[in-house]
N, C-alpha and C positions, 0 to 999 in steps of 0.2 A: 934147635932151629927147625923150622917148618919143613915137612917133606915136600918134594917138588910138585906132587899132585895136589898139595894143599895151599899153593900160592894164592894170594888174594888179588883179584883183578881190581885195580884202583879206578875210581870214577873220573880219571883224566888221562889224556894221551901224552905220550912222550914226543920226541922229535919225529917229524914226518908222519904224525898220527899213529905211531905204533903204540900198542898197549903197554901199560906199566903194571908191574906186579909188586906185591909186598910179601916178604918172607919174615915172619915173626912168631915167636911163641907167646906174645903178649897181645891178646885181642883188645885190651884196654889201653894200649900204648898210644903215644902221641900220634903216630901216622895212622893207626887204625881209627882213632877218634876223629882225626881230620877227614879221613875217607868217609866215615859214617856221617859226619856233618855235611860234607859236600853232597853225598847221596840224598840226604834229606832236603837240601836246597834244590837239587835237580828234580826231585819228585814234586816239590811244591811249584817249581817253575813249569813243570809239565802240566800240572792241573790248571794253572793260570793260562798257559798257552792253549790248552784245549778249550777253555771258556772263550778266549779271544777268537779261536778258529770257528767255533759255533756261531758267534756273533757276526763274524765276517762273512761266513757262508750264508747266513740268513739275510744279509744286506744285498739286495738285488743291484744296488748302485756301486758295488765293489769293482774297481777297475782291474784290468789284467795285470798291471804292475803291482797292485796291492796283493793280488792272488799269488803272484810269483814270490813276493816278500814273505807271505804267509807260508808258502811251501818250503822256502829256505829255513824259516824258523821251525816249522814242524819237523823237517829233516834233522836238524840239529838236536831238537828235543827227543826225537825218536832214537837217535844214536845214543844220547846220554842214558835214556831209560833202558834201552837194550843192554848197555854196559852194566847198569845197576842190577838188572834182572839176572844177567849172566853171572855177575859176581856173587849175588846172594844165592843163586842156585848152587854154585860151587861151594860156598860156605856151608849151606845146608847139607850137601852131600858129604863134605869133609867132617861134619859134626855127627853124622849118623853112626851109631855103633857098628863096627865091622863084625860080620859073622865069623865065628871060629870053627874050623873043622876039627872034629874029635876023632 
């Protein structure tokens, strides 16, 4: 089983927005692949959202209500991408060889 400091932060939240973690010895297992696929979708959605935000900001006719909607979408996208970055950072740190004291 995975060590406690090597738990994978999953790209979705649990009840009440709490983080979900995966403990597995199989990085190619079903849940790991599901998390990888969802992360890829979230990254693609973030790229599309960025494009939409740039277009909206360039449009001088954008209403305050449209800007509020954009900010809500950006907040959700940023939350998702931050979770992906955090998860991948932990995965990289866990995969680095540990120094051995002689």
